[in-house]
C-alpha positions in Angstrom: 90.4 85.9 94.2 93.2 88.4 93.5 91.3 91.1 95.5 92.1 89.2 98.7 95.7 90.3 98.6 94.5 93.9 99.0 92.2 93.0 101.9 94.9 91.1 103.7 97.4 94.0 103.3 94.8 96.5 104.4 93.9 94.4 107.4 97.6 94.0 108.3 98.0 97.8 107.9 95.1 98.4 110.3 96.6 96.0 112.8 100.0 97.7 112.5 98.3 101.1 113.1 96.5 99.9 116.3 99.7 98.4 117.6 101.7 101.6 116.8 99.2 103.8 118.6 99.1 101.5 121.6 102.9 100.9 122.0 104.7 103.9 120.7 105.1 107.1 122.6 106.6 110.5 121.7 109.4 110.5 124.3 111.2 107.9 126.3 109.8 109.4 129.5 106.3 108.5 128.3 107.2 104.8 127.5 106.0 102.5 130.3 107.6 99.3 128.8 111.3 100.3 129.3 113.3 100.3 132.5 114.6 103.4 134.3 118.2 102.6 133.4 117.3 102.1 129.7 115.3 105.4 129.7 118.2 107.3 131.2 120.7 105.7 128.7 118.5 106.7 125.8 118.0 110.3 127.0 121.7 110.9 127.8 123.1 109.2 124.7 120.9 110.9 122.2 121.1 114.4 123.7 117.4 114.3 124.5 116.4 116.3 127.6 118.7 117.4 130.4 117.7 117.3 134.0 116.0 120.7 133.8 113.8 119.3 131.0 114.9 121.8 128.4 115.4 120.4 124.9 119.0 120.0 123.8 119.3 119.7 120.0 122.5 118.1 118.7 124.0 119.5 115.5 124.0 117.2 112.5 127.5 116.4 111.3 126.7 116.8 107.6 130.3 116.5 106.4 130.7 113.2 108.2 127.3 112.0 106.9 127.9 112.9 103.3 131.4 111.5 103.2 130.7 108.3 105.1 131.4 105.1 103.1 127.8 103.8 103.9 126.2 106.9 102.4 128.5 106.8 99.4 127.7 103.1 98.8 124.0 103.8 99.0 124.4 106.7 96.6 126.3 104.6 94.0 123.9 101.7 94.4 120.9 104.0 93.8 122.5 105.6 90.8 123.3 102.2 89.3 119.8 101.0 90.0 118.3 104.0 88.4 120.5 103.7 85.4 119.4 100.0 84.9 115.8 100.8 85.4 115.7 103.7 83.0 117.8 101.9 80.4 115.2 99.0 80.6 112.3 101.4 80.2 113.8 103.2 77.3 115.5 100.3 75.4 113.0 97.5 76.0 110.5 98.6 73.2 113.4 98.8 70.7 114.6 95.4 71.8 111.2 93.9 71.4 110.8 95.4 67.9 114.3 94.7 66.5 115.3 91.5 68.2 112.0 89.8 69.1 110.3 91.0 66.0 107.2 92.4 67.7 105.2 94.9 65.7 104.7 98.3 67.3 101.0 97.6 67.8 101.8 94.7 70.1 104.5 96.7 71.9 102.0 99.6 72.4 99.4 97.2 73.9 102.0 95.8 76.3 103.1 99.2 77.6 99.5 100.6 77.9 
């Protein structure tokens, strides 16, 4: 029945968790599935650990992030999506009553 969807998703989530625990490590140095060259490239390009194994934290370029076209596009898309969603939630009962001629009892049962 319809409950099987939840069992399938739960089973897939458990499988994902087992694979994650088995394959993902905290640092590139702990990952056995990558080559030495790839490990060094990751560590040096991301400012990970230097040769003396002291952490080196890179500063976050907040101005560049907040003014990037990709961030601004996501911001506009999210605002438009929210506007549409909330407009639908607010105006749909009025539309159903005035245009579709639902009575408020029917509309109330649909929304509850």
